[in-house]
N, C-alpha and C positions, 0 to 999 in steps of 0.2 A: 855562264860560266864556272858552273858548277857540273858540266856536263860528264866530267872522270869521277863524279861523285857516286858511288853504292853499297854505303856507309853512314848512317847518318847519329851521332852519338849527341842526344840531349839531354842539357840538363832536366831537375822539374823546378824544387822554387823559383819566384822570380826570373822564370824563363818559358813554363811553363803555361803559368797562368800570374800575372804584373806582381809587381813592386807594391808595396803599401795596399795590397788588399785585405782582406776581412782576412782570410788565409794566414796571408802574412803575418799581422799582426798576431795572429792567436798562437802560431810557432815560435814568433821572440819569445809572447808572454809565458808559454810554455818553459820554453828553457829554459828562462831566467827566474820561474818561478821554482822548477825542479835547485836547478842551481841554486836558489835561495836557501830552500827547506835543507838542501844535504852539504853547504856549506852555514851554514847558522845564519844569516847576515838577510840585511833588507834587500831592496830591489836596487838601489842606486850601487850595495856592493854587489850583489849580484851581476851589474851589469858591470861593474868591474874587473871583476873577475869573469866571466865569459873574454871582454874581450885584452884577456892575459892568458886565456888556457888560448884562445882561436890563435893570438900571435904565437905563443910557443906549441900546441902541438896542432895544430889545424883545425878542428873543430872541440867545440865547448865535450863533448863527450871523449876523444881520445883523453885530456887532454885529465879529465876529472879519475879519468880509470889507472891514465899515467901517475898520478897526483897523489888516489885515495882511495876507496874499494868498494866506488859503486858500480852496481852487477847494470852493464848495458842495458837490461830489458824495462832494470830497476826505472832507471834516467828516461828511456825511450817512451816510458806509464801517457807522460801527458797528451801523447799523441791518438792514445783508445779513447780520452776524453772531447776533444778536436768536434769542433759543430762544422763536418767537412759540406755542407748546405751552402756555404753562406760564395760557395763561386757553382756555378752552371757550363751546361756545354757553350762550348767555342765551332760554330759549325764553321766557320774559317780558320781557321787551324785544321781540322779533324779533314774541311776539301783540303789544302795543299799537303798534305802529312800522308794520307790518302794516294796520288799523284807522283810522288816520292819513287824513286827508282831504286829496287835495295832493300836491303835490313833498317830497320829503328829501333838504335835503341836512347831508357832510358838511363842513365847514370848520375845517382845520385848520395850525398853524405849522408838523404837522411832515411827511413827505413825501408822496405819492399811492401809495409802492410800503411806508412808514406803516400809512398807511388801509385797503389792500387784506389786508396779512396781515391783521388786526386783526380788518378788517369780518370777514374769511371766515373765523376761528376762530371768530368771537361766532358765528355763521351769518346773519348781517344783508347781506348785500353784496344779497341780491335785494330789500329793504327800502328800497332808498338808491339814489336818481338822479341821481348825481354828486356829484365829489369834486371840491371845489378847498383845493389842497396851495398849499405856501411857495415852491415854484417857478412857481407858477401866479401867483401874486401879487406874483415878479417879486422873489421874497423879501426882499417890505415884507410884516414881522404884522398881528394884531391885535396893540397893540388901531391901529392909523395907518387913518387915514381913507382913503388909497390904495389901503390892501387893502381894505377892506370894501367903496369904490366898484368895484371889481373886483369884487371877490365878486357884490356885484347885479350890475349889466353883462352878467357872462358869463351868468348864469341868469335875468333878466329880473328878479327879486325884488322885489315892491312892500311897504316894509318896513312898510306899514298890515294890511298883511295875511299877516303870515308872526311867525314866536316864532324866538328864538335861545337852545340851550341852552348853557352854559359854563359852567367851576370855576372859571377867574377873572372875577372881580367886576370887575377894570379893561376886559377886554376885552367886557363891554358897556353901557359906557357911553355909548357913542355912538350904538351902535345903537338903544338907549333913545330918545338924543337925534333921532333920525333915526323915531321913531317906531315900532320894533317895541318887539312884550310880549318882555320877556326874563326867562331862569330862571335865576338863579343855583347850580348844582348844587355842592351841597356839606354838609358832614357839619351833625347838628340835626334837627330834626322830621322828618319824611316830605313837609311841602310845609306852605308861611305866605307869605299874600302882605303881599308887604314897601310898596308903592305904587297907584296905579294902572298895569297894565298891567306890573310888575315881582313878579317870584318867589325866593322859596326853595325850592328843592327837595331831600331828599337820597335821594326816592325816584326816581330816575325811572319808571319803570314805573309805581307807583300816584299818581305823583304827573298824568300821562298820562290813565291810565283812572279818572280822578275829574275833572280841568275839561276834557276836551274834549268 
């Protein structure tokens, strides 16, 4: 069903590893603690500020930069303190990625450092041809057009021959408009087709094995 696809665009967090995992919890806690310290508030206050920043600017980092003076590297410093050993190899995902025809990229609103740590722990590094992170996008995140255009240009991606996987449905709207096949990775049935070139999948390896 995806026989025409030769470029695979993969989100990182909550897509290549499960939402709610110990690493996802650390990531959320790290962002909230950074916001709390920067804005001088407690965790509930930080959670409210984060929601407002994400709603208005796409990511907490971009919002903090546009409304304040925080340095992006300082904001992302919590990643260096995370314990990545809480996730381990995913042989099933590695095997199916290895079999995919064409190129495979990670497109993330996180940093390249974070992506490298995650891919190494999951055993996926050798199956990924490139990483496009928030710094490569000049701090403009998904779902903004500037970010998508920069990603497509960087790797010479033809939207009509690519498939994008993301846990946030909002990040898939513009790629689908541009002609990409999109797969919303979320809880539910193993996988189902929502519309032409639009899918939802709870089990990424199963979806890829069944539809490639």
